[in-house]
DSSP file (Angstrom, degrees, kcal/mol; ACC not computed):
  #  RESIDUE AA STRUCTURE BP1 BP2  ACC     N-H-->O    O-->H-N    N-H-->O    O-->H-N    TCO  KAPPA ALPHA  PHI   PSI    X-CA   Y-CA   Z-CA
    1    1 A M              0   0    0      0, 0.0     2,-0.5     0, 0.0   123,-0.1   0.000 360.0 360.0 360.0 -84.9   10.3   -3.3  -25.0
    2    2 A F  E     -A  123   0A   0    121,-1.0   121,-1.8    16,-0.0     2,-0.6  -0.989 360.0-164.1-113.1 123.3   10.3   -6.9  -23.9
    3    3 A D  E     -     0   0A   0     -2,-0.5   119,-0.2   119,-0.2   121,-0.0  -0.927  61.2 -30.8-117.6 113.8    8.7   -9.2  -26.5
    4    4 A A  E    S+     0   0A   0     -2,-0.6     2,-0.4     1,-0.2   118,-0.2   0.942  83.3 167.6  48.0  69.2    7.7  -12.7  -25.5
    5    5 A Q  E     -A  121   0A   0    116,-2.9   116,-2.4    -3,-0.1     2,-0.3  -0.925  27.6-140.8-115.6 135.8   10.3  -13.4  -22.9
    6    6 A Y  E     -A  120   0A   0     -2,-0.4     2,-0.4   114,-0.2   114,-0.2  -0.743  13.2-170.5 -90.8 141.1   10.4  -16.3  -20.5
    7    7 A L  E     -A  119   0A   0    112,-2.0   112,-2.1    -2,-0.3     2,-0.4  -0.999   6.7-163.6-126.4 134.5   11.6  -15.9  -16.9
    8    8 A L  E     +A  118   0A   0     -2,-0.4     2,-0.3   110,-0.2   110,-0.2  -0.919  12.0 170.7-117.8 141.6   12.1  -19.0  -14.8
    9    9 A S  E     +A  117   0A   0    108,-2.2   108,-3.8    -2,-0.4   101,-0.1  -0.996  11.9 170.3-147.9 146.1   12.4  -19.1  -11.0
   10   10 A D  S    S-     0   0    0      2,-0.6   101,-0.8    -2,-0.3   104,-0.4   0.284  78.4 -19.6-118.9-105.3   12.5  -21.8   -8.3
   11   11 A S  S    S+     0   0    0    103,-0.2   104,-0.1    99,-0.1    -2,-0.0   0.739 127.9  58.2 -81.1 -21.2   13.4  -21.0   -4.7
   12   12 A D  S    S-     0   0    0    102,-0.1    -2,-0.6    98,-0.0    97,-0.1  -0.894  89.5-113.3-110.7 138.0   15.1  -17.6   -5.5
   13   13 A P        -     0   0    0      0, 0.0     2,-0.5     0, 0.0    97,-0.2  -0.339  25.7-146.1 -63.1 148.3   13.5  -14.7   -7.2
   14   14 A V  E     -E  109   0B   0     95,-2.5    95,-2.7    -4,-0.1     2,-0.4  -0.980  17.2-171.8-119.0 127.4   14.8  -13.8  -10.7
   15   15 A S  E     -E  108   0B   0     -2,-0.5     2,-0.3    93,-0.2    93,-0.2  -0.935   9.1-175.5-122.8 144.0   14.9  -10.2  -11.8
   16   16 A V  E     -E  107   0B   0     91,-2.2    91,-2.9    -2,-0.4     2,-0.4  -0.966  14.9-143.4-130.2 151.5   15.7   -8.5  -15.1
   17   17 A Y  E     -E  106   0B   0     -2,-0.3    89,-0.2    89,-0.2     3,-0.1  -0.889  10.8-134.6-113.4 144.6   15.9   -4.8  -15.9
   18   18 A S        -     0   0    0     87,-2.2     3,-0.1    -2,-0.4   -16,-0.0  -0.422  40.0 -86.5 -82.0 168.4   14.8   -3.0  -19.0
   19   19 A P        -     0   0    0      0, 0.0    86,-0.3     0, 0.0     2,-0.2  -0.328  55.7 -88.0 -66.8 161.1   17.1   -0.4  -20.7
   20   20 A W        -     0   0    0     84,-0.1     2,-0.4    -3,-0.1    84,-0.2  -0.509  45.1-161.5 -70.3 139.7   16.8    3.2  -19.5
   21   21 A L  E     -F  103   0B   0     82,-3.0    82,-2.6    -2,-0.2     2,-0.3  -0.950  21.4-114.5-120.9 143.2   14.1    5.3  -21.2
   22   22 A G  E     -F  102   0B   0     -2,-0.4     2,-0.2    80,-0.2    80,-0.2  -0.572  41.1-104.5 -72.1 138.1   13.9    9.1  -21.3
   23   23 A R        -     0   0    0     78,-3.0    -1,-0.1    -2,-0.3     3,-0.1  -0.483  34.4-169.9 -65.3 128.6   10.8   10.3  -19.5
   24   24 A G        -     0   0    0     -2,-0.2     2,-0.3     1,-0.1    -1,-0.1   0.287  60.1 -16.0-106.1   8.4    8.2   11.3  -22.2
   25   25 A G  S    S-     0   0    0    104,-0.1   105,-0.2     1,-0.1    -1,-0.1  -0.975  81.5 -74.0 174.5-176.7    5.6   13.1  -20.0
   26   26 A D  S    S+     0   0    0     -2,-0.3    61,-1.5     1,-0.1     2,-0.3   0.812 111.2  39.2 -71.1 -30.6    4.3   13.6  -16.5
   27   27 A N  E     -BC  86 129A   0    102,-2.4   102,-1.8    59,-0.2     2,-0.5  -0.923  65.7-151.7-128.6 146.5    2.7   10.2  -16.3
   28   28 A L  E     -BC  85 128A   0     57,-2.9    57,-2.5    -2,-0.3     2,-0.7  -0.975   2.3-163.5-118.5 124.3    3.7    6.7  -17.4
   29   29 A L  E     -BC  84 127A   0     98,-2.9    98,-2.0    -2,-0.5     2,-0.4  -0.937  17.1-169.9-105.2 110.4    1.1    4.0  -18.2
   30   30 A A  E     -B   83   0A   0     53,-2.5    53,-1.9    -2,-0.7     2,-0.5  -0.839   5.0-162.5-105.4 137.3    2.9    0.7  -18.2
   31   31 A T  E     -B   82   0A   0     93,-0.4    93,-2.4    -2,-0.4     2,-0.5  -0.976   5.2-166.4-126.3 123.3    1.3   -2.5  -19.5
   32   32 A L  E     -BD  81 123A   0     49,-2.9    49,-2.7    -2,-0.5     2,-0.6  -0.909   8.0-161.1-101.6 128.4    2.5   -6.0  -18.8
   33   33 A D  E     -BD  80 122A   0     89,-3.1    89,-1.8    -2,-0.5     2,-0.6  -0.945   3.9-156.9-115.1 111.9    1.0   -8.7  -21.0
   34   34 A I  E     +BD  79 121A   0     45,-2.1    45,-3.1    -2,-0.6    87,-0.2  -0.791  14.0 177.8 -91.2 120.1    1.2  -12.2  -19.5
   35   35 A I  E     -     0   0A   0     85,-2.4     2,-0.3    -2,-0.6    86,-0.2   0.865  69.0  -2.8 -88.1 -42.4    1.0  -14.8  -22.3
   36   36 A E  E     + D   0 120A   0     84,-1.7    84,-3.3    41,-0.1    -1,-0.4  -0.990  63.7 174.8-152.2 143.1    1.5  -18.0  -20.2
   37   37 A S  E     - D   0 119A   0     -2,-0.3    82,-0.2    39,-0.3     2,-0.1  -0.977  29.7-122.4-151.7 137.2    2.2  -18.6  -16.5
   38   38 A T    >   -     0   0    0     80,-2.4     3,-1.8    -2,-0.3    38,-0.7  -0.405  39.4-107.2 -70.6 159.3    2.5  -21.7  -14.3
   39   39 A S  T 3  S+     0   0    0      1,-0.3    -1,-0.1    36,-0.1    38,-0.1   0.686 120.6  46.7 -66.2 -17.0    0.1  -21.7  -11.4
   40   40 A N  T 3  S+     0   0    0     76,-0.2    72,-2.3    35,-0.1     2,-0.5   0.376  87.2 111.1-102.3   3.8    2.9  -21.1   -9.0
   41   41 A G  E <   -G  111   0B   0     -3,-1.8    35,-1.2    77,-0.2     2,-0.4  -0.697  44.4-173.0 -87.3 121.0    4.5  -18.2  -11.0
   42   42 A L  E     -G  110   0B   0     68,-3.0    68,-2.5    -2,-0.5     2,-0.4  -0.934   2.6-170.3-110.4 133.5    4.3  -14.7   -9.5
   43   43 A I  E     -G  109   0B   0     30,-0.5     2,-0.4    -2,-0.4    66,-0.2  -0.967   3.6-174.7-125.9 141.3    5.5  -11.7  -11.6
   44   44 A K  E     -G  108   0B   0     64,-2.3    64,-2.7    -2,-0.4     2,-0.5  -1.000   9.2-158.1-136.6 136.4    6.0   -8.2  -10.4
   45   45 A V  E     +GH 107  71B   0     26,-2.1    26,-1.9    -2,-0.4     2,-0.3  -0.969  14.6 178.3-115.6 126.3    6.9   -5.0  -12.4
   46   46 A E  E     -G  106   0B   0     60,-2.4    60,-2.5    -2,-0.5     2,-0.5  -0.880  22.9-131.0-120.6 156.1    8.4   -2.0  -10.6
   47   47 A V  E     -G  105   0B   0     22,-0.4    14,-3.1    -2,-0.3    15,-0.6  -0.935  18.5-165.3-110.5 129.7    9.6    1.2  -12.1
   48   48 A Y  E     -GI 104  60B   0     56,-3.3    56,-2.1    -2,-0.5     2,-0.3  -0.855   9.9-174.1-110.6 149.5   13.0    2.7  -11.2
   49   49 A S  E     +GI 103  59B   0     10,-2.4    10,-2.6    -2,-0.3     2,-0.3  -0.977  11.8 158.9-144.7 152.5   14.0    6.2  -11.9
   50   50 A K  E     -G  102   0B   0     52,-1.9    52,-2.9    -2,-0.3     2,-0.2  -0.973  40.8 -97.4-161.4 165.5   17.0    8.5  -11.8
   51   51 A N    >   -     0   0    0     -2,-0.3     3,-1.7    50,-0.2     7,-0.0  -0.599  40.8-111.8 -85.3 155.4   18.4   11.7  -13.2
   52   52 A S  T 3  S+     0   0    0      1,-0.3    -1,-0.1    -2,-0.2   -30,-0.0   0.784 115.9  51.0 -62.1 -29.1   20.8   11.5  -16.1
   53   53 A E  T 3  S+     0   0    0      2,-0.1     2,-0.4     0, 0.0    -1,-0.3   0.513  90.8  97.4 -86.8  -2.9   23.8   12.7  -14.1
   54   54 A T    <   -     0   0    0     -3,-1.7     2,-0.1     2,-0.0    -4,-0.0  -0.724  66.7-142.3 -90.4 130.3   23.2   10.2  -11.3
   55   55 A A        +     0   0    0     -2,-0.4     3,-0.3     2,-0.0     2,-0.1  -0.428  55.3  39.3 -82.0 162.6   25.2    7.0  -11.3
   56   56 A G  S    S-     0   0    0      1,-0.2     3,-0.1    -2,-0.1    -2,-0.0  -0.452 102.1 -45.3 102.5-169.1   23.8    3.6  -10.3
   57   57 A D  S    S-     0   0    0      1,-0.3    -1,-0.2    -2,-0.1     2,-0.1   0.521  76.9-125.0 -83.4  -8.2   20.6    1.6  -10.6
   58   58 A G        -     0   0    0     -3,-0.3     2,-0.3   -10,-0.1    -1,-0.3  -0.305  30.6 -74.4  86.9-178.9   18.2    4.4   -9.8
   59   59 A V  E     -I   49   0B   0    -10,-2.6   -10,-2.4    -3,-0.1     2,-0.5  -0.859  47.5 -92.8-119.6 153.7   15.6    4.4   -7.0
   60   60 A D  E >   -I   48   0B   0     -2,-0.3     3,-1.5   -12,-0.2   -12,-0.3  -0.514  30.9-157.6 -66.6 114.8   12.2    2.6   -6.8
   61   61 A A  T 3  S+     0   0    0    -14,-3.1    37,-1.0    -2,-0.5    36,-0.3   0.602  90.3  58.7 -72.7 -10.8    9.7    5.1   -8.2
   62   62 A S  T 3  S+     0   0    0    -15,-0.6     2,-0.9    35,-0.1     7,-0.5   0.306  72.1 125.2 -98.8   8.9    6.9    3.4   -6.3
   63   63 A K    <   +     0   0    0     -3,-1.5    34,-0.6     5,-0.1     2,-0.3  -0.577  33.1 152.1 -72.8 107.0    8.5    3.8   -2.9
   64   64 A D        -     0   0    0     -2,-0.9    31,-0.2    32,-0.2    32,-0.1  -0.978  53.2-125.3-138.2 147.5    5.8    5.5   -0.9
   65   65 A A  S    S+     0   0    0     29,-1.2     3,-0.1    -2,-0.3    30,-0.1   0.768 108.6  31.3 -65.1 -25.5    5.2    5.5    2.8
   66   66 A T  S    S+     0   0    0      1,-0.3     2,-0.3    28,-0.1    -1,-0.2   0.822 126.2   3.8-105.0 -37.4    1.6    4.4    2.3
   67   67 A T        -     0   0    0     -5,-0.1     2,-0.5     2,-0.0    -1,-0.3  -0.999  56.4-133.3-153.2 146.0    1.4    2.2   -0.8
   68   68 A A        -     0   0    0     -2,-0.3     2,-0.7    -5,-0.1    -5,-0.1  -0.860  18.9-145.5 -99.5 134.1    3.6    0.7   -3.4
   69   69 A I        +     0   0    0     -2,-0.5   -22,-0.4    -7,-0.5     2,-0.3  -0.888  43.7 129.9 -99.2 113.0    2.5    1.0   -7.0
   70   70 A N        -     0   0    0     -2,-0.7     2,-0.7   -24,-0.1   -24,-0.2  -0.972  60.6-105.6-153.1 166.2    3.5   -2.0   -9.0
   71   71 A I  B     +H   45   0B   0    -26,-1.9   -26,-2.1    -2,-0.3    12,-0.1  -0.879  45.8 158.7 -97.6 114.5    2.0   -4.6  -11.4
   72   72 A S        -     0   0    0     -2,-0.7   -28,-0.2   -28,-0.2     3,-0.1  -0.662  16.8-171.2-138.3  79.3    1.5   -7.9   -9.5
   73   73 A P        -     0   0    0      0, 0.0   -30,-0.5     0, 0.0     3,-0.1  -0.265  36.2 -92.8 -65.3 160.1   -1.0  -10.2  -11.1
   74   74 A S    >   -     0   0    0      1,-0.2     3,-2.0   -32,-0.1   -31,-0.1  -0.276  57.9 -72.8 -70.1 161.4   -2.1  -13.3   -9.1
   75   75 A A  T 3  S+     0   0    0      1,-0.3   -33,-0.2    -3,-0.1    -1,-0.2  -0.262 119.3  11.8 -57.5 136.4   -0.3  -16.6   -9.7
   76   76 A G  T 3  S+     0   0    0    -35,-1.2    -1,-0.3   -38,-0.7   -39,-0.3   0.449  92.2 146.7  77.2   0.8   -1.1  -18.2  -13.0
   77   77 A A    <   -     0   0    0     -3,-2.0     2,-0.3   -36,-0.3    -1,-0.2  -0.338  26.8-168.0 -69.9 150.2   -2.9  -15.1  -14.4
   78   78 A T        +     0   0    0      2,-0.1   -43,-0.2   -43,-0.1    43,-0.1  -0.899  39.0  52.2-131.6 165.3   -2.8  -14.3  -18.1
   79   79 A G  E    S-B   34   0A   0    -45,-3.1   -45,-2.1    -2,-0.3     2,-0.2  -0.350  89.4 -36.3 101.2 176.9   -3.7  -11.2  -20.1
   80   80 A P  E     -B   33   0A   0      0, 0.0     2,-0.4     0, 0.0   -47,-0.2  -0.487  46.9-175.1 -80.4 144.2   -2.8   -7.5  -19.9
   81   81 A Q  E     -B   32   0A   0    -49,-2.7   -49,-2.9    -2,-0.2     2,-0.3  -0.997   8.9-169.4-134.0 132.4   -2.3   -5.6  -16.6
   82   82 A S  E     +B   31   0A   0     -2,-0.4     2,-0.3   -51,-0.2   -51,-0.2  -0.926  10.2 176.1-128.0 150.1   -1.6   -1.9  -16.5
   83   83 A K  E     -B   30   0A   0    -53,-1.9   -53,-2.5    -2,-0.3     2,-0.4  -0.968  20.8-133.8-144.0 158.0   -0.6    0.7  -13.9
   84   84 A T  E     -B   29   0A   0     -2,-0.3     2,-0.3   -55,-0.2   -55,-0.2  -0.957  14.2-170.0-118.5 133.8    0.2    4.4  -13.9
   85   85 A W  E     -B   28   0A   0    -57,-2.5   -57,-2.9    -2,-0.4     2,-0.3  -0.892  11.9-157.4-112.8 149.2    3.1    6.1  -12.3
   86   86 A N  E     -B   27   0A   0     -2,-0.3    13,-0.5   -59,-0.2   -59,-0.2  -0.835  20.9-146.5-127.0 167.7    3.4    9.9  -12.0
   87   87 A S  S    S+     0   0    0    -61,-1.5     3,-0.2    11,-0.3   -60,-0.1   0.266  75.1  92.4-112.4   8.7    6.2   12.5  -11.6
   88   88 A E  S    S+     0   0    0      1,-0.2     2,-1.2   -62,-0.2    -1,-0.1   0.924  75.4  57.7 -74.5 -45.1    4.3   15.1   -9.6
   89   89 A A        +     0   0    0      1,-0.1     2,-0.8     2,-0.1    -1,-0.2  -0.672  52.0 154.7 -97.8  87.9    5.1   14.1   -6.0
   90   90 A I        +     0   0    0     -2,-1.2     2,-0.5    -3,-0.2     7,-0.2  -0.709  23.9 153.9-108.0  78.0    8.8   14.1   -5.5
   91   91 A L      > -     0   0    0     -2,-0.8     5,-0.7     5,-0.3     4,-0.4  -0.929  36.7-162.8-116.5 122.5    8.8   14.7   -1.8
   92   92 A A  T   5S+     0   0    0     -2,-0.5     3,-0.5     1,-0.2    -1,-0.1   0.780  84.4  68.4 -72.9 -26.7   11.6   13.6    0.5
   93   93 A D  T   5S+     0   0    0      1,-0.2    -1,-0.2     2,-0.1    -2,-0.0   0.819 110.7  29.3 -69.3 -30.7    9.5   13.9    3.7
   94   94 A N  T   5S-     0   0    0     -3,-0.4   -29,-1.2     2,-0.1    -1,-0.2   0.345 111.5-109.6-110.7   8.0    7.2   11.0    3.0
   95   95 A G  T   5 +     0   0    0     -3,-0.5     2,-0.2    -4,-0.4    -3,-0.2   0.459  66.1 147.5  85.3   0.2    9.5    8.8    0.9
   96   96 A T      < +     0   0    0     -5,-0.7    -5,-0.3     1,-0.2    -1,-0.3  -0.520  20.6 177.5 -72.6 135.0    7.8    9.4   -2.4
   97   97 A V        -     0   0    0    -34,-0.6    -1,-0.2   -36,-0.3   -36,-0.1   0.838  11.2-177.4-103.4 -50.1   10.1    9.4   -5.4
   98   98 A G        -     0   0    0    -37,-1.0     2,-0.5   -38,-0.1   -11,-0.3  -0.274  47.2 -40.1  74.6-170.2    8.0    9.8   -8.5
   99   99 A L        -     0   0    0    -13,-0.5     4,-0.1   -73,-0.2     2,-0.1  -0.807  57.5-174.2 -98.3 129.8    9.5    9.8  -12.0
  100  100 A L        -     0   0    0     -2,-0.5   -49,-0.2     2,-0.5   -77,-0.1  -0.069  51.9 -64.3 -99.7-155.5   12.8   11.6  -12.7
  101  101 A E  S    S+     0   0    0    -79,-0.1   -78,-3.0    -2,-0.1     2,-0.4   0.860 119.1  36.5 -66.7 -37.9   14.5   12.1  -16.1
  102  102 A L  E     -FG  22  50B   0    -52,-2.9   -52,-1.9   -80,-0.2    -2,-0.5  -0.912  67.7-175.8-119.6 143.9   15.2    8.4  -16.8
  103  103 A V  E     +FG  21  49B   0    -82,-2.6   -82,-3.0    -2,-0.4     2,-0.3  -0.956   5.9 169.8-135.1 155.0   13.0    5.4  -16.1
  104  104 A R  E     - G   0  48B   0    -56,-2.1   -56,-3.3    -2,-0.3     2,-0.3  -0.975  29.1-112.6-156.5 161.8   13.2    1.6  -16.4
  105  105 A Y  E     - G   0  47B   0    -86,-0.3   -87,-2.2    -2,-0.3     2,-0.5  -0.707  12.2-157.1 -96.2 146.6   11.4   -1.5  -15.4
  106  106 A R  E     -EG  17  46B   0    -60,-2.5   -60,-2.4    -2,-0.3     2,-0.5  -0.993  15.1-165.6-117.4 120.9   12.5   -4.2  -13.0
  107  107 A I  E     -EG  16  45B   0    -91,-2.9   -91,-2.2    -2,-0.5     2,-0.4  -0.929   6.0-173.1-111.9 123.3   10.6   -7.4  -13.6
  108  108 A T  E     -EG  15  44B   0    -64,-2.7   -64,-2.3    -2,-0.5     2,-0.4  -0.959   8.4-166.5-122.7 131.8   10.8  -10.1  -11.0
  109  109 A V  E     +EG  14  43B   0    -95,-2.7   -95,-2.5    -2,-0.4     2,-0.3  -0.962  13.6 173.6-115.3 133.6    9.5  -13.7  -11.1
  110  110 A T  E     - G   0  42B   0    -68,-2.5   -68,-3.0    -2,-0.4     2,-0.5  -0.931  30.1-123.2-132.8 159.1    9.2  -15.8   -8.0
  111  111 A S  E     - G   0  41B   0   -101,-0.8   -70,-0.2    -2,-0.3     3,-0.1  -0.877  11.0-153.6 -99.6 133.1    7.8  -19.2   -7.2
  112  112 A N  S    S+     0   0    0    -72,-2.3   -71,-0.1    -2,-0.5    -1,-0.1   0.500  94.9  31.8 -86.2  -0.7    5.1  -19.3   -4.5
  113  113 A D  S    S-     0   0    0      2,-0.3    -1,-0.2   -73,-0.3     3,-0.1   0.343 109.7-106.7-134.0   6.2    5.9  -22.9   -3.6
  114  114 A G  S    S+     0   0    0   -104,-0.4  -103,-0.2     1,-0.3     2,-0.1   0.282  84.2 114.2  85.9 -12.0    9.6  -23.3   -4.3
  115  115 A N  S    S-     0   0    0   -105,-0.2    -1,-0.3     1,-0.1    -2,-0.3  -0.467  84.9 -70.0 -85.5 165.0    9.1  -25.5   -7.4
  116  116 A L        -     0   0    0     -2,-0.1     2,-0.4    -3,-0.1  -106,-0.2  -0.331  53.6-165.3 -59.7 125.6   10.1  -24.2  -10.8
  117  117 A A  E     -A    9   0A   0   -108,-3.8  -108,-2.2   -77,-0.1     2,-0.4  -0.907   2.9-165.3-113.5 143.0    7.9  -21.4  -12.0
  118  118 A R  E     -A    8   0A   0     -2,-0.4   -80,-2.4  -110,-0.2     2,-0.4  -0.994   7.0-178.7-132.3 131.8    7.7  -20.2  -15.6
  119  119 A V  E     -AD   7  37A   0   -112,-2.1  -112,-2.0    -2,-0.4     2,-0.6  -0.991  10.7-162.6-132.3 125.8    6.2  -16.9  -16.9
  120  120 A L  E     +AD   6  36A   0    -84,-3.3   -85,-2.4    -2,-0.4   -84,-1.7  -0.939  33.5 151.2-103.6 121.0    6.1  -15.9  -20.6
  121  121 A F  E     -AD   5  34A   0   -116,-2.4  -116,-2.9    -2,-0.6     2,-0.3  -0.875  33.3-153.4-142.7 169.2    5.4  -12.2  -20.8
  122  122 A R  E     - D   0  33A   0    -89,-1.8   -89,-3.1    -2,-0.3     2,-0.6  -0.981  15.6-138.1-144.3 147.5    5.9   -9.0  -22.8
  123  123 A M  E     -AD   2  32A   0   -121,-1.8  -121,-1.0    -2,-0.3   -91,-0.2  -0.928  25.5-138.9-101.9 123.6    6.1   -5.4  -21.8
  124  124 A L        -     0   0    0    -93,-2.4   -93,-0.4    -2,-0.6     3,-0.1  -0.381  37.5 -77.8 -76.9 160.9    4.2   -3.2  -24.2
  125  125 A D        -     0   0    0      1,-0.1    -1,-0.1   -95,-0.1   -94,-0.1  -0.299  58.8-104.4 -57.0 140.0    5.6    0.2  -25.3
  126  126 A P        -     0   0    0      0, 0.0     2,-0.5     0, 0.0   -96,-0.2  -0.330  24.8-140.6 -68.5 149.3    5.1    2.8  -22.6
  127  127 A V  E     -C   29   0A   0    -98,-2.0   -98,-2.9    -3,-0.1     2,-0.4  -0.960  17.8-163.8-109.8 123.2    2.4    5.4  -22.9
  128  128 A W  E     +C   28   0A   0     -2,-0.5     2,-0.3  -100,-0.2  -100,-0.2  -0.860  13.9 166.9-107.0 139.7    3.4    8.9  -21.7
  129  129 A F  E     -C   27   0A   0   -102,-1.8  -102,-2.4    -2,-0.4     2,-0.2  -0.992  29.8-119.3-150.9 150.8    0.9   11.7  -21.0
  130  130 A D        -     0   0    0     -2,-0.3     2,-0.3  -104,-0.2  -105,-0.0  -0.549  32.6-106.6 -88.3 153.3    1.0   15.0  -19.3
  131  131 A T        -     0   0    0     -2,-0.2     2,-0.5     1,-0.0    -1,-0.1  -0.582  30.7-146.9 -76.6 138.0   -1.1   16.0  -16.3
  132  132 A V        -     0   0    0     -2,-0.3     2,-0.5     2,-0.0    -1,-0.0  -0.924   6.6-160.3-110.7 132.0   -4.0   18.4  -17.0
  133  133 A D        -     0   0    0     -2,-0.5    -2,-0.0     1,-0.1     0, 0.0  -0.954   5.6-167.2-113.9 119.9   -5.1   20.9  -14.4
  134  134 A A              0   0    0     -2,-0.5    -1,-0.1     1,-0.2    -2,-0.0   0.471 360.0 360.0 -84.9  -1.8   -8.6   22.3  -14.8
  135  135 A S              0   0    0      0, 0.0    -1,-0.2     0, 0.0    -2,-0.0   0.504 360.0 360.0 -81.7 360.0   -8.1   25.2  -12.3
């Protein structure tokens, strides 16, 4: 997906988007692997989703009235971090979006002190799996 890529940021956040991927199951397990990070470098991964006939950038799949699901390791952290997004709750009444037909990552790096921050990271290939109901 993204293999050993640097993102640099100072006073303004810097964001990059991955290419669109077809949804391969009910759930997405995304893994961010931070190889190197300055102590002031903050990185966040969000998932955006849309249907294939919809134009535009898509909507934040972690947009929920109660909690946002994203990968946000602490400043200077290294190693893999994983989160799971699902496609079950696509409810307009509480703001939940879930996963639609296409998904992509938005990766944002910010500096927590205004000085130059550097993060070397890679996004591992997504793992898709279906929801199992035991009832």
